[in-house]
C-alpha positions in Angstrom: -26.7 -20.8 -77.0 -25.7 -24.2 -78.2 -23.7 -24.5 -81.4 -26.2 -26.9 -83.0 -29.1 -24.6 -82.3 -27.2 -21.6 -83.7 -26.5 -23.3 -87.0 -30.0 -24.7 -87.2 -31.5 -21.2 -86.9 -28.9 -19.8 -89.4 -29.7 -22.5 -92.0 -33.5 -22.0 -91.4 -33.2 -18.2 -91.9 -31.0 -18.7 -95.0 -33.5 -21.0 -96.5 -36.4 -18.6 -95.7 -34.4 -15.8 -97.3 -33.7 -17.9 -100.4 -37.4 -18.8 -100.6 -38.4 -15.2 -100.5 -35.8 -14.4 -103.1 -37.0 -17.2 -105.4 -40.6 -16.0 -104.9 -39.6 -12.4 -105.8 -37.8 -13.7 -109.0 -40.9 -15.7 -109.9 -43.2 -12.7 -109.3 -40.9 -10.5 -111.5 -40.9 -13.1 -114.2 -44.7 -13.5 -114.1 -45.0 -9.7 -114.2 -42.6 -9.5 -117.2 -44.6 -12.2 -119.0 -47.9 -10.4 -118.4 -46.4 -7.1 -119.6 -45.0 -8.9 -122.7 -48.4 -10.5 -123.4 -50.2 -7.1 -123.0 -47.6 -5.5 -125.3 -48.0 -8.2 -127.9 -51.8 -7.9 -127.7 -51.6 -4.1 -128.1 -49.2 -4.4 -131.1 -51.4 -6.9 -132.8 -54.6 -4.9 -132.3 -52.8 -1.8 -133.6 -51.6 -3.6 -136.7 -55.1 -4.8 -137.4 -56.3 -1.2 -137.0 -53.5 0.0 -139.3 -54.3 -2.6 -142.0 -58.0 -1.7 -141.9 -57.4 2.0 -142.1 -54.7 1.5 -144.8 -57.2 -0.5 -146.9 -59.9 2.1 -146.5 -57.5 4.9 -147.2 -56.1 3.2 -150.3 -59.7 2.5 -151.6 -60.6 6.2 -150.9 -57.4 7.3 -152.7 -58.2 5.0 -155.6 -61.8 6.3 -155.7 -60.5 9.9 -155.5 -58.1 9.3 -158.4 -60.9 7.7 -160.3 -63.2 10.7 -159.5 -60.4 13.1 -160.5 -59.9 11.3 -163.8 -63.7 11.5 -164.4 -63.8 15.2 -163.6 -60.8 15.8 -165.9 -62.6 13.8 -168.6 -65.8 15.8 -168.1 -63.9 19.1 -168.3 -62.3 17.8 -171.5 -65.7 16.8 -172.8 -67.2 20.2 -172.0 -64.3 21.9 -173.7 -64.8 19.6 -176.7 -68.5 20.4 -176.8 -67.7 24.1 -176.6 -65.4 23.6 -179.6 -68.1 21.6 -181.4 -70.7 24.4 -180.7 -68.2 26.9 -182.0 -67.6 24.7 -185.1 -71.3 24.3 -185.6 -71.8 28.1 -185.4 -69.0 28.7 -187.8 -70.4 26.0 -190.2 -73.8 27.7 -189.9 -72.4 31.1 -190.7 -70.5 29.6 -193.6 -73.7 28.0 -194.8 -75.5 31.3 -194.5 -72.8 33.0 -196.5 -72.9 30.3 -199.1 -76.7 30.5 -199.3 -76.6 34.2 -199.6 -74.1 33.9 -202.4 -76.2 31.3 -204.1 -79.3 33.4 -203.6 -77.5 36.4 -205.1 -76.5 34.3 -208.1 -80.0 33.0 -208.6 -81.4 36.5 -208.3 -78.9 37.8 -210.8 -79.6 34.9 -213.2 -83.3 35.5 -212.9 -82.8 39.3 -213.4 -80.6 38.6 -216.4 -83.3 36.4 -217.8 -86.0 39.0 -217.2 -83.7 41.7 -218.6 -83.3 39.7 -221.8 -87.1 39.4 -222.1 -87.6 43.1 -221.6 -84.9 44.0 -224.1 -86.3 41.6 -226.6 -89.8 43.1 -226.4 -89.2 46.8 -225.8 -87.1 49.3 -227.8 -84.1 51.1 -226.3 -84.8 50.2 -222.7 -82.8 52.2 -220.2 -82.5 51.4 -216.5 -83.5 54.2 -214.2 -81.4 54.9 -211.2 -83.1 55.4 -207.9 -82.2 59.1 -208.0 -83.7 59.6 -211.4 -86.8 57.8 -210.3 -87.2 59.8 -207.2 -86.6 63.1 -209.1 -89.3 62.3 -211.7 -91.7 61.0 -209.0 -91.3 64.2 -207.0 -92.5 66.5 -209.9 -94.9 64.2 -211.7 -96.3 62.0 -209.0 -99.5 64.0 -208.7 -100.2 64.9 -212.5 -103.3 63.3 -214.1 -102.4 64.3 -217.7 -99.4 62.0 -218.1 -99.8 59.5 -220.9 -98.0 56.8 -218.9 -99.2 55.8 -215.4 -97.0 53.0 -214.1 -94.7 53.5 -211.2 -93.6 57.0 -212.3 -95.8 59.5 -213.9 -93.8 61.3 -216.6 -94.0 61.9 -220.3 -90.8 62.0 -222.3 -90.0 62.0 -226.0 -88.0 59.5 -227.9 -84.9 61.2 -226.9 -85.9 60.8 -223.3 -86.9 64.5 -222.8 -89.9 65.3 -220.7 -92.6 66.6 -222.9 -95.5 66.9 -220.4 -95.8 67.2 -216.7 -95.0 69.8 -214.2 -91.2 69.4 -214.2 -89.8 72.9 -214.5 -86.4 71.8 -215.7 -85.3 69.5 -218.4 -85.2 65.8 -217.2 -82.4 63.7 -218.6 -82.2 60.1 -217.3 -78.8 59.1 -216.0 -79.6 55.4 -216.3 -77.6 52.8 -218.1 -78.7 50.5 -220.9 -77.5 47.2 -219.3 -77.7 45.5 -215.9 -74.6 46.0 -213.6 -74.2 43.8 -210.5 -70.9 45.3 -209.4 -72.6 48.0 -207.5 -73.3 45.9 -204.4 -76.8 45.6 -203.0 -79.6 45.5 -205.6 -82.8 47.7 -205.1 -86.1 45.9 -204.4 -87.3 47.0 -207.9 -85.4 47.6 -211.1 -87.1 50.2 -213.4 -86.7 50.5 -217.1 -87.7 53.4 -219.4 -88.4 52.0 -222.8 -90.4 52.5 -226.0 -93.4 50.3 -226.4 -93.1 48.9 -230.0 -96.8 48.6 -230.3 -97.8 52.1 -229.3 -94.5 53.8 -229.8 -95.0 55.4 -226.4 -92.4 55.7 -223.7 -93.3 53.5 -220.9 -91.9 52.9 -217.4 -91.3 49.2 -216.7 -90.9 47.9 -213.1 -89.1 44.6 -212.5 -89.1 43.1 -209.0 -85.6 42.1 -207.9 -86.8 38.8 -206.2 -89.9 37.0 -207.1 -92.3 35.8 -204.4 -91.7 32.1 -205.0 -88.0 32.6 -205.0 -88.3 34.6 -201.8 -90.3 31.8 -200.2 -87.7 29.3 -201.3 -84.9 31.3 -199.8 -86.6 31.8 -196.5 -87.3 28.0 -196.3 -83.7 27.2 -196.9 -82.6 29.7 -194.3 -85.1 28.3 -191.8 -84.0 24.7 -192.3 -80.4 25.7 -191.9 -81.1 27.6 -188.7 -83.3 24.9 -187.3 -80.5 22.3 -187.9 -78.0 24.6 -186.2 -80.1 25.2 -183.1 -80.9 21.5 -182.7 -77.2 20.6 -182.9 -76.4 23.3 -180.3 -79.1 22.1 -178.0 -77.8 18.5 -178.3 -74.2 19.6 -177.6 -75.2 21.6 -174.6 -77.4 18.9 -173.1 -76.2 16.2 -170.6 -77.0 13.4 -173.0 -74.1 14.5 -175.2 -71.7 13.3 -172.5 -72.0 10.1 -170.5 -71.1 10.9 -166.8 -70.1 8.2 -164.2 -72.3 8.1 -161.1 -70.9 7.6 -157.6 -72.3 4.1 -157.3 -71.0 3.2 -160.7 -67.6 4.6 -159.8 -67.5 2.6 -156.5 -68.3 -0.5 -158.5 -65.6 0.3 -160.9 -63.1 0.8 -158.1 -64.1 -2.4 -156.4 -63.8 -4.3 -159.7 -60.3 -2.8 -160.5 -58.9 -3.4 -156.9 -60.1 -7.0 -156.9 -58.3 -7.9 -160.0 -56.1 -11.0 -159.3 -53.2 -9.7 -161.3 -53.1 -6.2 -159.7 -49.6 -5.9 -158.0 -49.3 -5.2 -154.3 -47.6 -1.9 -154.8 -50.6 -0.8 -156.9 -53.0 -1.8 -154.1 -51.0 -0.4 -151.2 -49.4 3.0 -150.9 -46.2 2.3 -149.0 -45.6 6.0 -148.3 -48.6 6.1 -146.0 -47.4 3.2 -143.8 -44.9 5.1 -141.6 -47.1 8.1 -140.6 -50.1 5.8 -140.0 -48.0 3.4 -137.9 -46.6 6.2 -135.8 -50.0 7.7 -135.2 -51.7 4.4 -134.2 -48.8 3.3 -132.0 -48.9 6.7 -130.2 -52.6 6.3 -129.7 -51.8 2.9 -128.1 -49.1 4.4 -125.9 -46.4 2.6 -127.7 -43.6 5.1 -128.2 -40.7 2.7 -129.1 -38.6 3.0 -132.2 -39.5 0.4 -134.8 -38.5 -0.9 -138.2 -41.0 -2.3 -140.7 -40.9 -4.1 -144.1 -43.4 -5.2 -146.7 -42.9 -8.5 -148.6 -44.8 -11.0 -150.6 -46.4 -13.8 -148.7 -46.2 -16.4 -151.4 -42.7 -15.5 -152.5 -39.5 -14.7 -150.6 -39.4 -11.2 -152.0 -39.1 -8.0 -150.0 -40.8 -5.0 -151.6 -40.0 -2.3 -149.1 -37.8 -2.0 -146.0 -37.8 1.1 -143.7 -34.0 1.1 -143.0 -32.6 -1.3 -145.7 -31.3 -3.9 -143.2 -34.1 -6.4 -142.9 -31.9 -9.4 -142.0 -30.1 -7.7 -139.2 -33.1 -5.7 -137.8 -36.0 -8.2 -137.7 -35.3 -10.4 -134.7 -38.1 -13.1 -134.5 -38.5 -12.5 -130.8 -39.3 -8.8 -131.3 -41.1 -9.0 -134.7 -44.9 -9.0 -135.5 -46.5 -9.8 -138.8 -49.9 -9.4 -140.4 -51.4 -9.6 -143.9 -51.9 -6.3 -145.7 -54.8 -7.4 -148.0 -57.3 -10.1 -147.2 -59.8 -9.3 -149.9 -58.4 -11.5 -152.6 -58.5 -15.3 -152.6 -56.3 -15.8 -155.6 -53.7 -13.1 -155.2 -50.8 -12.5 -152.8 -52.0 -10.6 -149.7 -48.6 -9.2 -148.8 -47.0 -9.3 -145.3 -46.3 -6.3 -143.1 -43.6 -7.0 -140.5 -42.9 -4.7 -137.5 -39.8 -5.1 -135.3 -39.2 -3.3 -131.9 -35.4 -3.7 -131.1 -35.9 -2.1 -127.6 -38.9 -4.2 -126.6 -37.3 -6.0 -123.7 -35.7 -2.8 -122.2 -39.1 -1.0 -122.6 -41.0 -3.8 -120.8 -38.4 -3.8 -118.0 -38.6 -0.1 -117.7 -42.3 -0.4 -117.1 -41.5 -2.9 -114.4 -39.2 -0.4 -112.6 -41.6 0.1 -109.7 -42.3 -3.6 -109.3 -38.6 -4.5 -109.5 -37.7 -1.7 -107.2 -40.3 -2.7 -104.6 -39.1 -6.3 -104.9 -35.5 -5.4 -104.5 -36.4 -3.0 -101.7 -38.3 -5.8 -99.9 -35.4 -8.2 -100.6 -32.9 -5.7 -99.2 -35.1 -5.2 -96.1 -35.2 -9.0 -95.6 -31.4 -9.2 -96.2 -30.9 -6.4 -93.6 -33.2 -8.1 -91.1 -31.5 -11.4 -91.8 -28.1 -9.8 -91.4 -29.1 -7.9 -88.3 -30.6 -11.0 -86.8 -27.6 -13.0 -87.6 -25.4 -10.2 -86.2 -27.5 -10.1 -83.1 -27.3 -13.9 -82.7 -23.5 -13.8 -83.2 -23.2 -10.9 -80.9 -25.4 -12.6 -78.3 -23.3 -15.8 -78.8 -20.1 -13.8 -78.4 -21.5 -12.0 -75.4 -22.6 -15.3 -73.9 -19.1 -16.7 -74.4 -17.6 -13.5 -72.9 -19.9 -13.8 -69.9 -19.0 -17.4 -69.5 -15.3 -16.4 -69.6 -16.1 -13.5 -67.2 -17.9 -15.9 -64.8 -15.0 -18.3 -65.0 -12.4 -15.6 -64.4 -14.5 -14.1 -61.6 -14.9 -17.5 -60.0 -11.2 -18.0 -60.2 -10.5 -14.5 -58.9 -12.9 -15.1 -56.0 -11.8 -18.7 -55.4 -8.1 -17.7 -54.9 -8.7 -15.4 -51.9 -11.4 -17.7 -50.5 -9.1 -20.6 -50.6 -6.3 -18.6 -49.1 -8.6 -17.5 -46.2 -9.8 -21.1 -45.8 -6.2 -22.4 -45.5 -5.2 -19.6 -43.1 -8.3 -20.3 -41.0 -7.5 -24.1 -40.8 -3.9 -23.2 -39.8 -5.3 -21.1 -37.0 -6.9 -24.1 -35.6 -3.6 -25.8 -35.1 -2.5 -25.4 -31.4 1.1 -25.0 -32.4 0.2 -22.0 -34.6 -2.0 -20.4 -32.0 0.9 -20.4 -29.5 3.3 -18.8 -32.1 2.3 -15.1 -32.1 4.5 -14.4 -35.1 2.8 -17.0 -37.2 -0.5 -16.0 -35.9 0.0 -12.4 -36.9 1.2 -13.5 -40.3 -1.9 -15.6 -40.9 -4.1 -12.8 -39.6 -2.5 -10.4 -42.2 -3.0 -13.0 -44.9 -6.7 -13.3 -44.1 -7.1 -9.6 -44.0 -5.3 -8.9 -47.3 -7.3 -11.7 -49.1 -10.5 -10.3 -47.6 -9.6 -6.8 -48.9 -8.7 -8.3 -52.2 -12.1 -10.1 -52.3 -13.9 -6.9 -51.4 -12.2 -5.1 -54.2 -13.3 -7.6 -56.7 -16.9 -7.4 -55.5 -16.7 -3.6 -55.5 -15.5 -3.6 -59.1 -18.3 -5.8 -60.3 -20.9 -3.7 -58.4 -19.4 -0.5 -59.9 -19.7 -1.9 -63.4 -23.3 -2.9 -62.7 -24.1 0.5 -61.4 -22.6 2.2 -64.4 -24.7 0.0 -66.8 -27.8 1.1 -65.0 -26.7 4.7 -64.8 -27.1 4.4 -61.0 -23.5 5.4 -60.3 -23.4 8.9 -58.8 -20.7 11.4 -59.9 -19.5 13.7 -57.2 -17.9 16.2 -59.5 -15.5 18.9 -58.3 -12.3 20.7 -59.4 -9.6 18.1 -59.9 -6.0 18.8 -60.7 -5.0 15.9 -62.9 -1.2 16.4 -62.5 -1.5 16.0 -58.8 -4.0 13.1 -59.2 -1.6 11.2 -61.5 1.2 11.6 -58.9 -1.0 10.3 -56.1 -2.1 7.2 -58.2 1.4 6.4 -59.1 2.5 6.7 -55.5 -0.2 4.3 -54.4 0.9 1.8 -57.0 4.5 2.0 -56.1 4.7 -1.6 -54.5 3.2 -3.4 -57.5 5.2 -1.4 -59.9 8.4 -2.2 -58.1 7.3 -5.9 -58.0 7.8 -6.0 -61.9 10.7 -3.5 -61.9 8.6 -1.0 -63.8 10.1 2.3 -64.9 7.6 5.2 -64.8 8.5 8.4 -66.7 6.3 11.5 -66.0 6.0 14.4 -68.4 3.4 16.5 -66.8 3.8 19.6 -69.1 0.2 20.8 -68.9 0.1 24.3 -67.4 -3.6 24.1 -67.0 -4.5 20.7 -65.6 -7.7 21.3 -63.6 -10.9 19.6 -64.9 -14.3 19.3 -63.5 -15.1 15.6 -62.5 -15.3 12.9 -59.9 -11.9 12.5 -58.2 -12.5 8.8 -57.3 -13.5 7.7 -60.7 -10.7 9.7 -62.4 -8.2 8.1 -60.1 -9.7 4.7 -61.1 -9.3 5.6 -64.8 -5.6 6.4 -64.3 -5.1 3.4 -62.1 -6.7 1.0 -64.7 -4.6 2.3 -67.6 -1.3 2.2 -65.6 -2.2 -1.2 -64.2 -2.8 -2.6 -67.7 0.5 -1.1 -68.9 2.2 -2.8 -66.0 0.5 -6.2 -66.4 0.7 -6.6 -70.2 4.5 -6.3 -70.5 6.9 -9.2 -70.8 10.0 -7.8 -69.2 10.6 -4.7 -67.1 7.7 -2.3 -68.1 8.6 1.2 -69.3 5.6 3.4 -68.8 5.4 7.1 -69.8 2.6 9.4 -68.5 2.3 12.8 -70.0 -0.1 15.7 -70.0 -0.4 18.8 -72.3 -2.8 21.5 -73.2 -4.5 22.0 -76.6 -6.9 24.9 -76.9 -9.5 24.3 -74.1 -8.7 20.7 -73.5 -6.3 18.6 -71.4 -4.6 15.6 -73.1 -3.3 12.7 -71.0 -1.2 10.0 -72.7 -0.1 6.7 -71.1 2.4 4.8 -73.2 4.0 1.4 -72.5 6.4 -1.0 -74.3 4.2 -4.0 -73.7 2.9 -6.8 -76.0 0.6 -4.4 -77.9 -2.3 -5.6 -79.9 -3.6 -5.7 -83.5 -6.0 -3.2 -85.2 -8.8 -5.7 -85.0 -8.4 -6.1 -81.2 -8.0 -2.3 -80.8 -11.5 -1.7 -82.1 -13.0 -4.1 -79.5 -11.1 -3.5 -76.3 -13.7 -1.0 -74.9 -16.5 -3.6 -75.3 -17.8 -5.0 -72.1 -16.3 -8.4 -71.1 -13.9 -8.3 -74.0 -10.4 -9.5 -73.2 -7.5 -9.5 -75.7 -5.7 -12.8 -75.9 -2.4 -12.4 -74.0 -0.3 -15.1 -75.6 2.2 -16.4 -73.1 1.0 -14.3 -70.2 -1.2 -17.0 -68.7 -0.9 -15.5 -65.2 -2.7 -12.3 -66.1 -6.2 -12.4 -65.0 -9.1 -10.0 -65.4 -12.8 -9.6 -65.9 -12.8 -7.6 -69.2 -14.5 -4.7 -67.5 -11.7 -2.2 -66.8 -11.5 -0.4 -70.2 -15.2 -0.4 -70.6 -15.4 1.3 -67.2 -12.7 3.8 -68.3 -14.5 4.7 -71.5 -17.8 5.2 -69.7 -16.3 7.5 -67.1 -14.5 9.6 -69.8 -17.7 9.9 -71.8 -19.7 11.0 -68.8 -17.2 13.8 -68.3 -17.7 14.9 -72.0 -14.2 13.6 -72.9 -12.8 11.2 -75.5 -10.4 8.2 -75.3 -8.6 6.5 -78.1 -5.9 3.8 -78.4 -2.9 3.5 -80.7 -1.3 0.1 -80.5 1.1 -2.1 -82.5 1.5 -5.7 -81.8 4.9 -6.4 -80.1 5.8 -2.7 -79.7 3.4 -1.3 -77.1 0.3 0.7 -76.6 -0.7 4.3 -76.1 -3.9 5.5 -74.6 -4.9 9.1 -75.1 -7.6 10.8 -73.0 -9.0 14.2 -73.9 -10.9 16.1 -71.1 -12.3 19.6 -71.2 -10.5 22.1 -69.0 -12.3 23.8 -66.2 -13.6 27.2 -67.4 -12.0 30.1 -65.5 
């Protein structure tokens, strides 16, 4: 991939990602604005509902108070009427008593007058008591010889002794000579026994206590007093005595009183009902945020009521809503209700959680895809560069033996060389060695290709790794001596038999020792050791070579990767050896790791499972 194409694709993908990010931000902003508008609309509708209900409730409360006052007034009026009825009754009874006393006095005056007349006309009049009259009447009531026949039939002498009749005993009147009104109730008739001056006979005089005309007069007076009393009682007990307010009239009075231009706002609105009504209506509108509210005059900068006492600090214009409390008066202050929601923005954002989460999730997915794509491109670019280096190295590795063979072949054409058997044998050996070297290169490349396609067969059997290590080191003796390498063996593993492919295991050991030999500046010092841990065999190969950094240590098992060798320009390779080693170890259920420090050397550690006995 060309560098220009790579950067073009990278810039294009970055712009696309930024475009998607900007679109997501725009979408979130539009969603927030829409939620904010819906919230504002809900709050304004709720405030309109609250004001309407508050006005109705205040009118109802005012009407109820008016009705209660009317009821109390009616009860007071009824009680007053009862008192008036009682007073009328008491006055009536007093009038009756006064009339009775007056009647009694009139009767007594009339009787005194009649008594004077009788005493002036008759001689020695004596008033008979009721007992005397009844006693005389009982004995003489049926006699026809009595000289006197008035109310009582009796004949008495001048000394008031009975001289005729059928009375068996002497009759002596117990009456008195004068009237006496101290005895209480008067009889219907007062009877006198007197001597008629004309005839000198004893007569019985009957005097009616109350005359007919006087009786009629008294009855009329009592009738008129009773009629006046009854009329007054009927009037007091009738509904016309008290004026009651009708419901319609009461409503008209309430409307008239509440529409007065000088009626203060706190008299028109009950502030104590605001909070519960606001809570209820906001809950019905699914608004469950804490809020603060205040009531102020619209025409004056005067706050009448604040819910928390901090109006200036609480009511942020961005989160505050206002509405008139009373729109019924044209010439009076309508009052302003202000509601503030301090947590409005956080609440709206919390409602956008799903939207924001989905947007962030989509953005993260796009970032991941972008990163993965960029990583894949970089990896592909790196792989392409590594393959290019591999091809260059492979071409160089192949070109060297081919060139050597070509030069040796051209030398063989020289007649002088063909006659010299020593030189001929030497050229033939060179051609053979280079041919073997070329074949080894080809075999290594083909082996790696087979491993990638999983076509490489594993001929597993019991392999003693201690013995195998000795064989590999022995086969490498010449090239180790060429660099004056010192190999130290510490084959301490008592159990060193594993189950694997002997050829591939020997190649693994060969590659690791070959790398230790090649990547050393001076005489290499190589240590190969084995030991047992539990059911595993550990093989360590340590050198004192150039080492490598932690960054390179993580990549050395990648295919085609070659660590920069600094001043070792003569070290060639394909970058396939360690990848092959790792693949073989993994296929044998083992592990391999590297511990290296730049300038001090490298240690490879292989862990292989032991053969089960």
